[in-house]
PLY file of the C-alpha trace (Angstrom):
ply
format ascii 1.0
element vertex 774
property float x
property float y
property float z
element edge 773
property int vertex1
property int vertex2
end_header
48.01 9.75 197.06
49.19 13.32 197.51
51.48 14.65 194.87
54.93 15.98 195.78
57.54 17.80 193.73
61.28 18.12 194.54
64.18 19.94 192.90
67.35 17.93 193.15
70.95 18.90 192.57
73.68 16.14 192.24
77.33 17.07 192.27
80.43 14.94 191.62
81.36 12.86 188.71
77.96 12.56 187.19
78.47 13.68 183.55
79.58 11.14 180.94
79.04 8.22 183.16
75.39 7.34 182.26
73.82 9.22 185.11
70.98 10.85 183.06
69.82 7.50 181.61
70.00 6.00 185.09
67.74 8.77 186.47
65.43 8.49 183.45
65.08 4.66 183.95
64.57 5.10 187.67
61.93 7.76 187.36
60.02 5.94 184.60
60.10 2.62 186.56
58.55 4.38 189.45
55.98 6.17 187.38
57.38 9.62 188.31
57.33 12.81 186.16
59.88 15.53 185.61
63.13 16.05 183.99
66.87 15.56 184.22
69.71 17.59 182.70
73.37 18.52 182.75
74.81 22.02 183.52
78.02 23.56 184.75
77.45 22.27 188.36
76.58 18.80 187.63
73.04 17.25 187.21
69.76 18.95 187.93
66.60 16.97 188.46
62.85 17.86 188.88
60.87 14.91 190.17
57.15 14.79 190.75
54.73 12.12 191.97
53.41 10.31 195.05
55.35 11.20 198.15
56.43 7.55 198.95
57.59 7.00 195.44
59.61 10.29 195.44
61.35 9.14 198.69
62.13 5.75 197.05
63.53 7.61 194.01
65.82 9.71 196.30
66.98 6.80 198.23
67.95 4.90 195.04
69.62 8.01 193.59
71.97 8.09 196.52
72.31 4.34 197.14
72.57 2.70 193.74
74.20 5.16 191.17
75.86 3.91 187.98
79.23 2.20 188.58
81.33 5.09 187.19
79.50 7.79 189.09
81.10 9.44 192.02
78.53 11.43 194.10
79.95 14.22 196.24
76.67 15.69 197.41
72.96 15.59 196.75
70.81 18.63 197.72
67.08 18.83 197.55
64.48 21.48 197.81
60.74 22.05 197.21
59.46 22.54 193.77
56.05 23.59 192.38
53.70 20.73 191.50
52.90 21.02 187.82
50.72 17.91 187.26
52.91 16.75 184.31
52.82 13.01 183.61
55.97 12.34 181.62
59.67 12.23 182.46
62.22 13.77 179.92
65.93 14.37 179.52
66.25 18.15 179.14
68.98 19.77 176.90
72.14 20.72 178.75
72.19 24.17 180.19
75.15 26.60 179.99
74.16 29.34 182.38
76.02 32.55 183.14
77.29 31.57 186.56
79.37 33.62 188.98
83.05 32.79 189.19
83.55 29.67 191.20
79.96 28.37 190.74
80.73 25.93 188.10
81.17 22.59 189.88
80.78 19.93 187.22
83.43 17.34 187.30
85.07 15.47 184.53
85.50 11.73 184.63
88.83 10.16 183.95
89.32 8.00 180.94
87.72 4.56 181.42
88.86 1.15 180.13
86.61 -0.54 177.59
83.60 -2.33 179.28
82.69 -5.92 178.67
79.64 -5.09 176.71
81.59 -3.01 174.23
84.17 -5.76 173.89
81.34 -8.08 172.92
80.28 -5.61 170.26
83.79 -5.50 168.95
84.03 -9.32 168.75
80.60 -9.88 167.17
80.87 -10.49 163.46
77.26 -9.75 162.98
77.42 -6.35 164.67
78.09 -3.06 163.02
81.01 -2.41 165.41
82.84 -5.61 164.66
86.55 -5.02 164.84
85.98 -1.19 165.34
88.84 0.35 167.33
86.90 3.16 168.79
83.83 1.42 170.26
82.52 2.93 173.47
79.40 3.62 175.52
78.37 5.51 178.69
80.30 3.02 180.78
83.65 3.31 179.03
85.85 5.22 176.74
87.71 8.53 176.51
86.72 11.26 178.84
89.33 13.64 180.34
91.69 13.39 177.27
89.02 14.59 174.86
87.21 17.29 176.96
87.70 20.91 175.99
85.10 22.45 178.25
82.11 21.65 180.49
79.35 20.68 180.52
80.49 17.35 179.30
78.71 17.40 175.82
79.87 16.27 172.38
80.28 19.81 171.27
82.91 20.48 174.05
85.01 17.42 173.13
87.46 16.55 170.28
84.51 14.38 168.93
82.67 17.52 167.79
84.07 17.16 164.22
82.60 13.72 163.82
78.94 14.02 162.78
76.91 10.99 163.99
75.41 8.67 161.36
71.62 7.82 161.63
72.28 4.60 163.58
74.57 6.28 166.16
72.17 9.26 166.45
69.36 6.85 167.13
71.36 5.28 169.93
72.50 8.59 171.28
68.96 9.95 171.57
67.30 6.73 173.03
67.17 6.89 176.75
66.89 3.07 176.89
70.12 2.56 175.03
73.41 2.23 176.85
74.96 4.69 174.40
72.39 7.40 175.31
74.28 10.63 175.35
77.60 8.82 175.29
79.50 11.79 173.95
82.30 9.81 171.96
79.72 7.47 170.45
80.61 6.45 166.87
80.89 3.54 164.47
82.93 2.68 161.29
80.43 4.77 159.25
80.94 8.08 161.09
83.79 7.89 163.59
87.48 8.05 163.81
89.59 5.82 161.40
92.80 4.04 161.76
95.72 4.80 159.53
99.18 3.16 159.23
101.89 5.59 158.17
105.53 4.93 157.55
108.11 5.97 160.12
111.62 7.10 159.73
113.67 4.49 161.56
114.72 2.21 158.65
111.56 0.22 157.91
108.42 1.34 156.19
104.83 0.35 156.57
103.33 -1.36 153.62
100.93 1.02 151.78
97.24 0.20 151.56
95.44 -2.68 153.25
94.14 -2.99 156.71
96.08 -0.72 159.07
95.78 -3.19 161.99
96.92 -6.10 159.89
99.85 -4.08 158.71
100.82 -3.15 162.26
100.63 -6.75 163.34
102.97 -7.76 160.50
105.40 -5.08 161.31
105.64 -6.13 164.95
106.04 -9.77 164.08
108.78 -8.84 161.83
110.70 -7.20 164.78
109.74 -3.63 164.14
108.99 -0.77 166.54
105.45 0.72 166.23
104.17 4.00 167.52
100.56 3.55 168.61
98.15 6.41 169.35
96.39 5.65 172.59
94.05 7.72 174.80
96.42 10.28 176.10
99.31 10.07 173.67
101.48 7.84 171.46
103.24 4.68 172.80
106.05 2.83 171.43
105.55 -0.97 171.01
107.62 -4.05 170.28
107.15 -7.69 170.85
108.10 -8.30 174.49
109.74 -11.61 173.63
111.98 -10.24 170.76
115.24 -9.21 172.20
116.50 -7.55 169.03
113.27 -5.41 168.75
113.37 -4.35 172.43
117.10 -3.56 172.22
116.46 -1.52 169.15
113.66 0.38 170.86
116.09 1.09 173.79
118.74 2.37 171.52
116.49 4.67 169.52
114.59 5.97 172.61
117.92 6.64 174.42
116.63 4.73 177.38
119.62 2.52 178.57
118.29 0.68 181.55
114.88 1.93 182.90
112.40 -0.98 182.75
109.66 -0.92 180.04
106.07 -1.73 180.73
104.56 -4.76 179.22
100.92 -5.05 178.01
99.53 -8.59 178.28
96.50 -9.53 176.31
94.54 -10.71 179.26
94.71 -11.66 183.02
95.71 -15.22 182.12
98.60 -13.98 180.09
99.67 -11.58 182.86
99.67 -14.65 185.27
102.13 -16.38 182.95
104.56 -13.42 183.36
104.16 -12.53 187.05
102.62 -13.42 190.36
99.27 -11.66 190.80
97.45 -11.55 194.05
93.85 -10.43 194.64
94.62 -6.76 195.16
96.89 -6.70 192.08
94.15 -8.45 190.02
91.67 -5.77 191.11
93.91 -3.08 189.84
94.93 -4.76 186.63
91.24 -5.30 185.70
89.64 -2.21 187.10
88.46 0.74 185.04
91.60 2.71 185.49
93.86 -0.02 184.08
97.25 1.35 185.37
100.64 -0.25 184.97
100.95 -2.55 188.04
104.31 -3.59 189.26
104.28 -7.41 189.84
106.77 -9.92 190.99
108.20 -11.46 187.87
108.10 -15.26 187.43
111.45 -16.87 186.66
109.99 -18.58 183.43
108.44 -15.31 182.11
108.98 -15.15 178.32
110.12 -11.57 178.01
113.40 -10.35 176.53
116.30 -9.55 178.84
116.18 -5.84 177.70
112.64 -5.42 178.89
113.61 -4.92 182.53
117.31 -5.63 182.96
118.10 -7.19 186.27
114.77 -6.38 187.72
112.72 -8.98 189.83
109.54 -6.79 189.15
107.81 -6.21 185.82
105.34 -3.35 185.04
102.25 -4.94 183.47
99.06 -3.47 182.20
96.02 -5.05 180.41
94.44 -3.45 177.24
92.22 -0.45 177.97
91.01 0.62 174.50
89.41 -1.51 171.76
92.48 -0.83 169.62
94.73 -2.39 172.27
92.46 -5.37 172.57
92.36 -5.97 168.77
96.14 -5.60 168.55
96.96 -7.97 171.31
94.27 -10.50 170.22
95.91 -10.51 166.68
99.39 -10.85 168.04
98.59 -13.53 170.78
101.69 -12.47 172.77
102.60 -9.54 175.01
104.14 -6.37 173.82
106.42 -3.71 175.33
104.31 -0.52 175.52
106.23 2.47 176.65
105.61 6.30 176.43
106.06 7.73 173.12
108.91 10.09 173.76
112.73 10.40 173.61
114.75 10.57 176.77
113.17 13.05 179.20
110.64 14.71 176.88
106.88 14.36 177.66
104.57 11.87 175.84
103.86 12.97 172.29
100.14 13.53 171.75
99.68 15.83 168.72
99.64 14.28 165.19
101.57 17.18 163.76
104.40 16.62 166.10
104.78 12.88 166.03
106.84 12.47 162.89
109.34 15.05 164.02
109.69 13.68 167.48
109.35 9.93 167.02
110.34 9.58 163.29
113.79 8.39 164.39
112.28 5.86 166.78
109.28 4.18 165.20
109.26 2.08 161.98
105.53 3.02 161.52
102.71 4.98 163.11
99.34 3.36 163.93
97.38 6.48 164.37
93.87 7.82 163.93
92.03 11.13 163.44
90.49 11.70 166.84
92.42 14.57 168.41
93.85 14.18 171.96
93.20 17.40 173.81
95.08 16.57 177.04
98.25 14.48 176.97
98.06 11.87 179.75
100.56 9.13 180.39
99.81 5.76 181.96
99.47 5.48 185.73
101.89 3.25 187.68
101.02 1.55 190.96
102.44 -1.00 193.46
100.41 -2.91 195.95
101.31 -2.47 199.68
99.40 -4.51 202.15
96.46 -4.97 199.95
96.10 -1.29 198.88
97.41 0.73 196.00
100.63 2.66 196.40
100.70 5.04 193.42
104.01 5.67 191.81
102.54 7.80 189.05
98.98 9.09 189.16
97.72 9.97 185.67
95.45 8.27 183.14
92.46 6.58 184.73
92.76 8.59 187.95
93.16 12.21 186.90
91.42 14.55 187.16
89.27 12.93 189.82
89.30 15.33 192.76
90.61 14.53 196.22
88.92 15.71 199.39
90.68 18.59 201.10
89.98 18.35 204.84
89.13 21.72 206.27
88.74 23.28 202.76
90.46 26.21 201.09
89.01 29.56 202.06
90.41 31.01 198.76
91.25 29.14 195.50
94.86 27.75 195.49
97.24 26.92 192.71
100.04 24.65 194.00
102.85 24.54 191.43
104.50 21.34 192.57
108.25 20.37 192.47
110.70 19.82 189.70
110.86 15.97 189.17
107.76 13.83 188.63
105.89 17.09 188.39
102.20 17.59 188.95
100.34 20.75 189.90
97.24 21.09 191.99
94.16 23.49 191.96
92.22 23.63 195.21
88.71 25.16 195.71
86.57 24.61 198.72
86.79 21.06 199.84
88.25 19.74 196.52
91.80 19.42 195.37
92.32 18.64 191.65
95.79 17.10 191.20
96.86 17.09 187.62
98.05 14.19 185.67
101.80 13.29 185.61
103.53 16.15 183.70
107.09 14.76 183.85
110.43 16.39 185.00
110.45 20.12 184.43
113.78 20.21 182.67
112.97 21.27 179.06
110.70 23.70 177.20
108.14 20.97 176.13
107.49 19.76 179.68
107.19 23.37 180.89
104.70 24.09 178.14
102.65 21.03 179.08
102.63 22.31 182.73
101.52 25.87 181.82
98.89 24.60 179.37
97.62 22.20 181.95
97.16 24.90 184.45
95.09 26.98 181.93
92.98 24.01 181.05
92.26 23.05 184.66
91.42 26.56 185.61
88.84 26.78 182.82
87.51 23.12 183.31
87.02 23.54 187.04
86.35 27.24 187.17
89.16 28.11 189.49
90.81 31.55 189.58
93.74 31.15 192.08
94.10 33.83 194.70
96.90 31.95 196.46
99.89 30.46 194.66
101.97 27.91 196.61
105.54 26.88 195.55
108.63 25.10 196.56
111.38 26.98 198.27
114.06 26.02 195.74
114.63 29.31 193.80
115.92 27.52 190.63
112.88 25.29 190.09
111.01 26.25 186.96
107.75 25.63 188.87
108.93 28.24 191.54
109.75 30.76 188.83
106.38 30.18 187.21
104.77 30.76 190.62
106.56 33.98 191.18
105.65 35.26 187.79
101.99 34.31 188.05
101.58 35.77 191.49
102.97 39.00 190.27
100.79 39.06 187.00
97.58 38.11 188.80
98.12 39.90 192.16
97.90 36.57 194.05
99.43 35.81 197.44
102.52 33.71 197.43
103.07 30.78 199.90
106.44 29.12 200.01
106.27 25.60 201.31
109.41 23.69 202.31
109.78 20.50 200.25
109.70 17.91 203.05
106.84 19.67 204.89
104.93 19.37 201.47
105.69 15.58 201.48
104.33 15.11 205.00
101.32 17.37 204.35
100.62 15.32 201.20
100.48 12.12 203.24
98.15 13.94 205.77
95.89 15.15 202.96
95.91 11.75 201.33
94.61 10.19 204.62
92.24 13.06 205.56
94.23 13.87 208.64
95.21 17.38 209.87
98.01 16.38 212.30
100.02 16.99 214.30
102.06 13.95 213.53
105.64 12.75 213.45
106.50 13.07 209.73
109.31 11.03 208.23
110.22 12.37 204.79
112.92 10.44 203.03
113.79 11.31 199.44
116.64 12.43 197.07
116.93 16.10 197.69
115.02 19.15 198.84
115.86 22.72 199.64
116.45 23.09 203.31
115.99 26.06 205.62
119.62 26.09 206.78
121.32 26.20 203.42
121.84 22.49 203.13
119.94 19.89 201.03
117.57 18.00 203.04
116.32 14.49 202.42
116.33 12.34 205.49
114.00 14.26 207.72
112.01 13.74 210.87
109.45 16.54 211.33
106.84 17.35 213.97
104.25 18.78 211.73
100.63 19.58 210.96
99.23 21.07 207.81
100.10 24.64 208.68
103.59 24.26 209.88
106.52 22.06 211.06
109.67 21.89 213.16
112.70 19.88 212.08
113.07 17.36 214.91
115.79 15.10 213.52
117.60 14.16 210.38
120.33 11.95 208.97
123.69 13.52 209.59
124.85 15.62 206.77
127.73 14.74 204.36
129.11 16.51 201.40
128.04 15.83 197.90
131.30 16.00 195.96
130.56 17.46 192.54
127.02 18.54 193.43
124.71 17.08 190.76
127.53 14.92 189.47
127.12 12.93 192.76
123.55 12.17 191.80
124.67 10.79 188.42
127.66 8.95 189.81
126.69 7.27 193.17
130.33 6.17 193.71
130.94 9.84 194.69
128.64 9.49 197.62
130.28 6.20 198.58
133.70 8.13 198.56
132.27 10.93 200.75
130.80 8.49 203.30
133.78 6.12 203.34
136.28 8.98 203.74
134.37 10.26 206.80
133.87 6.58 208.11
137.59 5.74 207.93
138.95 9.25 208.58
140.68 9.39 205.36
142.21 5.95 205.51
139.74 4.15 203.26
140.76 0.41 202.73
141.86 -0.06 199.13
140.57 -3.60 198.94
136.99 -2.33 198.64
135.55 -2.81 195.12
134.27 0.77 194.79
137.76 2.09 195.55
139.48 -0.11 193.05
136.90 0.56 190.25
137.28 4.41 190.69
140.99 4.58 191.76
141.88 7.17 189.15
139.31 9.66 190.41
139.07 8.81 194.06
141.70 11.36 195.50
140.27 14.22 193.53
136.73 13.49 194.75
137.58 12.97 198.36
139.68 16.05 198.38
136.56 18.00 196.96
134.46 16.61 199.75
136.94 17.43 202.62
137.48 21.06 201.34
133.81 21.65 200.61
134.53 22.74 197.02
131.45 22.17 194.88
130.39 19.73 197.59
127.04 20.94 199.20
126.10 19.17 202.33
123.07 16.89 202.38
121.09 14.81 204.79
119.44 12.90 201.95
118.27 9.32 202.50
118.40 8.88 198.71
122.08 9.72 198.61
122.80 7.33 201.42
121.11 4.61 199.26
123.38 5.66 196.50
126.51 5.29 198.58
125.64 1.77 199.76
124.58 0.66 196.25
127.89 1.73 194.89
129.74 0.12 197.87
128.16 -3.25 197.28
128.79 -2.97 193.56
125.40 -2.52 191.93
125.87 0.76 190.34
128.64 3.41 190.11
126.71 5.47 187.57
123.00 5.81 186.89
121.03 6.25 183.72
117.65 7.25 185.33
116.72 8.80 188.60
116.68 6.46 191.61
118.31 3.57 189.72
120.92 2.75 192.32
118.38 2.58 195.00
116.05 0.44 193.04
118.87 -2.09 192.28
119.89 -2.17 195.87
116.29 -3.12 196.85
116.34 -5.72 194.10
119.42 -7.60 195.38
118.46 -7.47 199.16
117.81 -10.98 200.63
114.42 -10.71 202.24
115.08 -13.53 204.56
117.74 -11.54 206.50
116.32 -9.88 209.59
119.37 -8.53 211.51
120.60 -5.09 211.29
123.66 -2.87 212.07
124.06 -0.94 215.33
123.20 2.77 214.64
122.56 5.28 217.45
120.98 8.66 217.21
122.87 11.73 218.60
120.49 13.80 220.66
120.44 17.65 220.39
119.67 20.39 222.89
116.50 21.84 221.33
112.88 21.45 222.58
112.62 17.86 221.47
116.24 17.16 222.38
116.49 17.92 218.73
117.24 18.10 216.01
118.71 14.66 216.69
121.03 13.13 214.08
121.25 9.62 212.71
124.86 8.88 211.55
124.71 7.32 208.23
128.53 7.17 208.22
128.35 4.43 210.92
125.92 2.52 208.78
128.21 2.72 205.74
131.21 1.64 207.75
129.46 -1.40 209.11
128.45 -2.43 205.55
132.03 -1.90 204.30
133.44 -4.02 207.16
130.86 -6.77 206.30
131.98 -6.76 202.63
135.71 -6.93 203.63
134.82 -9.92 205.86
133.37 -11.72 202.84
129.67 -11.15 203.70
127.52 -11.56 200.55
126.31 -8.25 199.11
122.65 -9.57 199.15
123.00 -9.86 203.02
124.64 -6.41 203.21
121.85 -4.84 201.28
119.22 -6.45 203.48
120.94 -5.37 206.68
121.10 -1.85 205.24
117.40 -1.82 204.69
116.65 -3.34 208.17
118.87 -0.69 209.78
117.24 2.19 208.02
113.87 0.81 209.13
115.15 0.75 212.74
116.39 4.25 212.27
112.84 5.33 211.39
111.33 3.50 214.42
114.00 4.71 216.91
113.63 8.30 215.73
109.83 8.12 216.12
110.27 6.50 219.52
112.45 9.50 220.69
109.94 11.95 219.39
107.00 10.29 221.03
108.90 10.55 224.36
109.37 14.31 223.90
106.15 15.28 222.13
103.60 12.60 223.05
102.58 12.17 219.38
101.85 8.58 218.32
100.87 8.98 214.69
103.58 8.80 212.08
103.27 9.81 208.36
105.83 8.34 205.94
106.43 10.14 202.73
109.02 10.87 200.14
110.37 8.84 197.11
112.44 6.43 199.29
109.14 4.98 200.62
108.37 3.59 197.28
110.82 0.90 198.32
108.53 -1.82 199.43
111.11 -3.61 201.54
111.98 -0.58 203.55
108.31 0.51 203.79
107.12 -2.87 205.03
109.89 -3.26 207.65
109.43 0.30 208.89
105.70 0.01 209.14
106.07 -3.34 210.88
108.41 -1.90 213.48
106.26 1.19 214.05
103.14 -0.86 214.47
104.90 -3.19 216.90
105.61 -0.01 218.96
101.91 0.86 218.83
102.21 3.85 216.46
99.43 4.71 214.00
101.17 4.73 210.58
99.92 6.82 207.67
101.14 5.85 204.22
100.07 7.00 200.66
97.28 5.38 198.78
95.83 8.15 196.47
98.81 10.16 195.52
102.44 9.15 195.18
104.94 9.39 198.08
107.42 10.78 195.54
107.37 14.28 194.19
104.23 13.63 192.27
102.35 14.12 195.48
104.17 17.35 196.57
101.62 19.64 194.78
98.79 18.27 196.92
100.84 18.85 200.00
101.61 22.47 199.01
97.87 23.04 198.44
96.97 21.53 201.76
99.58 23.66 203.53
98.47 26.97 201.77
94.85 26.29 202.54
95.61 25.61 206.26
97.64 28.72 206.59
94.80 30.68 204.84
92.40 29.16 207.45
94.57 30.35 210.26
94.75 33.91 208.76
91.01 34.02 208.33
89.41 31.49 210.69
85.83 32.30 209.45
0 1
1 2
2 3
3 4
4 5
5 6
6 7
7 8
8 9
9 10
10 11
11 12
12 13
13 14
14 15
15 16
16 17
17 18
18 19
19 20
20 21
21 22
22 23
23 24
24 25
25 26
26 27
27 28
28 29
29 30
30 31
31 32
32 33
33 34
34 35
35 36
36 37
37 38
38 39
39 40
40 41
41 42
42 43
43 44
44 45
45 46
46 47
47 48
48 49
49 50
50 51
51 52
52 53
53 54
54 55
55 56
56 57
57 58
58 59
59 60
60 61
61 62
62 63
63 64
64 65
65 66
66 67
67 68
68 69
69 70
70 71
71 72
72 73
73 74
74 75
75 76
76 77
77 78
78 79
79 80
80 81
81 82
82 83
83 84
84 85
85 86
86 87
87 88
88 89
89 90
90 91
91 92
92 93
93 94
94 95
95 96
96 97
97 98
98 99
99 100
100 101
101 102
102 103
103 104
104 105
105 106
106 107
107 108
108 109
109 110
110 111
111 112
112 113
113 114
114 115
115 116
116 117
117 118
118 119
119 120
120 121
121 122
122 123
123 124
124 125
125 126
126 127
127 128
128 129
129 130
130 131
131 132
132 133
133 134
134 135
135 136
136 137
137 138
138 139
139 140
140 141
141 142
142 143
143 144
144 145
145 146
146 147
147 148
148 149
149 150
150 151
151 152
152 153
153 154
154 155
155 156
156 157
157 158
158 159
159 160
160 161
161 162
162 163
163 164
164 165
165 166
166 167
167 168
168 169
169 170
170 171
171 172
172 173
173 174
174 175
175 176
176 177
177 178
178 179
179 180
180 181
181 182
182 183
183 184
184 185
185 186
186 187
187 188
188 189
189 190
190 191
191 192
192 193
193 194
194 195
195 196
196 197
197 198
198 199
199 200
200 201
201 202
202 203
203 204
204 205
205 206
206 207
207 208
208 209
209 210
210 211
211 212
212 213
213 214
214 215
215 216
216 217
217 218
218 219
219 220
220 221
221 222
222 223
223 224
224 225
225 226
226 227
227 228
228 229
229 230
230 231
231 232
232 233
233 234
234 235
235 236
236 237
237 238
238 239
239 240
240 241
241 242
242 243
243 244
244 245
245 246
246 247
247 248
248 249
249 250
250 251
251 252
252 253
253 254
254 255
255 256
256 257
257 258
258 259
259 260
260 261
261 262
262 263
263 264
264 265
265 266
266 267
267 268
268 269
269 270
270 271
271 272
272 273
273 274
274 275
275 276
276 277
277 278
278 279
279 280
280 281
281 282
282 283
283 284
284 285
285 286
286 287
287 288
288 289
289 290
290 291
291 292
292 293
293 294
294 295
295 296
296 297
297 298
298 299
299 300
300 301
301 302
302 303
303 304
304 305
305 306
306 307
307 308
308 309
309 310
310 311
311 312
312 313
313 314
314 315
315 316
316 317
317 318
318 319
319 320
320 321
321 322
322 323
323 324
324 325
325 326
326 327
327 328
328 329
329 330
330 331
331 332
332 333
333 334
334 335
335 336
336 337
337 338
338 339
339 340
340 341
341 342
342 343
343 344
344 345
345 346
346 347
347 348
348 349
349 350
350 351
351 352
352 353
353 354
354 355
355 356
356 357
357 358
358 359
359 360
360 361
361 362
362 363
363 364
364 365
365 366
366 367
367 368
368 369
369 370
370 371
371 372
372 373
373 374
374 375
375 376
376 377
377 378
378 379
379 380
380 381
381 382
382 383
383 384
384 385
385 386
386 387
387 388
388 389
389 390
390 391
391 392
392 393
393 394
394 395
395 396
396 397
397 398
398 399
399 400
400 401
401 402
402 403
403 404
404 405
405 406
406 407
407 408
408 409
409 410
410 411
411 412
412 413
413 414
414 415
415 416
416 417
417 418
418 419
419 420
420 421
421 422
422 423
423 424
424 425
425 426
426 427
427 428
428 429
429 430
430 431
431 432
432 433
433 434
434 435
435 436
436 437
437 438
438 439
439 440
440 441
441 442
442 443
443 444
444 445
445 446
446 447
447 448
448 449
449 450
450 451
451 452
452 453
453 454
454 455
455 456
456 457
457 458
458 459
459 460
460 461
461 462
462 463
463 464
464 465
465 466
466 467
467 468
468 469
469 470
470 471
471 472
472 473
473 474
474 475
475 476
476 477
477 478
478 479
479 480
480 481
481 482
482 483
483 484
484 485
485 486
486 487
487 488
488 489
489 490
490 491
491 492
492 493
493 494
494 495
495 496
496 497
497 498
498 499
499 500
500 501
501 502
502 503
503 504
504 505
505 506
506 507
507 508
508 509
509 510
510 511
511 512
512 513
513 514
514 515
515 516
516 517
517 518
518 519
519 520
520 521
521 522
522 523
523 524
524 525
525 526
526 527
527 528
528 529
529 530
530 531
531 532
532 533
533 534
534 535
535 536
536 537
537 538
538 539
539 540
540 541
541 542
542 543
543 544
544 545
545 546
546 547
547 548
548 549
549 550
550 551
551 552
552 553
553 554
554 555
555 556
556 557
557 558
558 559
559 560
560 561
561 562
562 563
563 564
564 565
565 566
566 567
567 568
568 569
569 570
570 571
571 572
572 573
573 574
574 575
575 576
576 577
577 578
578 579
579 580
580 581
581 582
582 583
583 584
584 585
585 586
586 587
587 588
588 589
589 590
590 591
591 592
592 593
593 594
594 595
595 596
596 597
597 598
598 599
599 600
600 601
601 602
602 603
603 604
604 605
605 606
606 607
607 608
608 609
609 610
610 611
611 612
612 613
613 614
614 615
615 616
616 617
617 618
618 619
619 620
620 621
621 622
622 623
623 624
624 625
625 626
626 627
627 628
628 629
629 630
630 631
631 632
632 633
633 634
634 635
635 636
636 637
637 638
638 639
639 640
640 641
641 642
642 643
643 644
644 645
645 646
646 647
647 648
648 649
649 650
650 651
651 652
652 653
653 654
654 655
655 656
656 657
657 658
658 659
659 660
660 661
661 662
662 663
663 664
664 665
665 666
666 667
667 668
668 669
669 670
670 671
671 672
672 673
673 674
674 675
675 676
676 677
677 678
678 679
679 680
680 681
681 682
682 683
683 684
684 685
685 686
686 687
687 688
688 689
689 690
690 691
691 692
692 693
693 694
694 695
695 696
696 697
697 698
698 699
699 700
700 701
701 702
702 703
703 704
704 705
705 706
706 707
707 708
708 709
709 710
710 711
711 712
712 713
713 714
714 715
715 716
716 717
717 718
718 719
719 720
720 721
721 722
722 723
723 724
724 725
725 726
726 727
727 728
728 729
729 730
730 731
731 732
732 733
733 734
734 735
735 736
736 737
737 738
738 739
739 740
740 741
741 742
742 743
743 744
744 745
745 746
746 747
747 748
748 749
749 750
750 751
751 752
752 753
753 754
754 755
755 756
756 757
757 758
758 759
759 760
760 761
761 762
762 763
763 764
764 765
765 766
766 767
767 768
768 769
769 770
770 771
771 772
772 773
């Protein structure tokens, strides 16, 4: 048999996922010679042997990689036949590559695999009860990586010298811990510690840290637990006094807490779980999954007040498994922060920032390099709908159709912030950063940009940003472009939303884009938020919108939804608002001042926001006059809507004179008046809430119908935070599909502002391609 030699290059997520042992095993099984190794671009292979066997090797390489590997491309070329007979794993290379040539990718953090769980549960094994057990199939990745290639020296495990037993596993190609960079055991790895907090209780000194933590939780205490990407705060989910204490100390009045269940069976005792939800709960990413709560679920009222949904996640580290197994009941597990600060991840900061919240700290000595909060998803029609994309998903790159001619930094929005770096055909969307409203979150953003640039070898030549001049992300973009001589690209907020949905689906457009959210800076000096766009990646025209209304008090109208009800009702009844409406009675002392503010336009910017329309109706039906977290009124309005109601209010669009008979307007005032008349007639608020959702869905369908007539477009992209509402989303998609539209929704990045950075990057890249079509 004639001998053949081939040089192979594999790019993608192929480091830290058992790829080299897989190649070694495949080559030795086929009797082939050569080598495999890591470098800054991925994995390099030299394979030599009989021609047919080499072809079999290449086919298996592409068709049957390790479960956690994500192969972007495999390239091959001829190599010199050397006559060697062995196959080896070569040392990792760190070449001096040109800028932009480093293409190695970093795996997201991966939930503990079944094999490692068996090790943890085996009394005869040396990792019995060990909280940091991992292998090439699981464990920390992104949160411990300082640089590439992904080798131990470039992670926060560098300080832990492997014991002889771990070193033997690490260097044995036949072992599943071969080159598992975080490999460790009780003899040589990180160790748990239980430290006292400052919230009234103290941890008992000495003894087993895990046992002490369990005792504290059973006694009704609040425990700070160091996870993969930061600290969480935990309390027994069934203990009302403990959960209420956690709420009070964390200054989180109403926003639901996530619950960690010990296993799938326990999750099913709390919530309904369908096949798609089970797949997400038990998959390697282990996000928080929003599930339909069972009436008999044994969780304290303060866990998710008044909410028919419960955010549930399963353990994703050995520590979580050990803790939940010992407790034998679910726990609240919420981000370790206070109010709107980012999650705490540094040991030296945890006492200062969480000392007044936690009774004790269950911590360890493995540093977290990148803070990463838990991901949150819902399921829509059998597919994930991300609400927050973070641990388990970031920094997995997303494909960028058409590619970026020059490297792009997209600085994102203000709320639910992410940033995005784009290079070639890849877009690296960051983990969830948080709301850019304080120094700590801004620091997390700027440090994250620096880390991503180094990790993925991207030096931005184009900087994209939101048009809002007061966003901290916009100010950062302007400063960075000035300092680095980069080109600036301003992207309108709702165009970025639609572009995000296009990029999420690998579509360039043009489409009819429907962007419904809270607020975004408009081109006409108003605050947009209920928009119909005719758009592709490079540009857009505003083709329709909800009719504008004043926001009396500006930002105060966001915090106090009754103000939006006042503005809408004052217009709907031409100043003669019926006094028997509950929202009027509840706010009688302030009503005249606020309506006067709205009429005179004093501190009352005009907005077309769909989110503010939700607020108005929520206050009208009596769910919420003031909010304690962003979007609360809209969430609660969805909660009370009766899903059995299928009729709607009459609501007609007003056609304009532009090229699309646009911008047409949808009068939300008519909708609010119809809802108010229903309430005055004694119609139940659950029915009114449902009719409102149904009407808004019809508004979406009718607006798209109108634009299809004038543009010929039959594809619709739905984006913006309002489309996190599954009732609205389902009814809008149903109506659009009945009218034979192709409907694009989000499934890889959130429809909320967490997806805006991807949209900005896609827009900047598309405009760059138009400027230089080569």
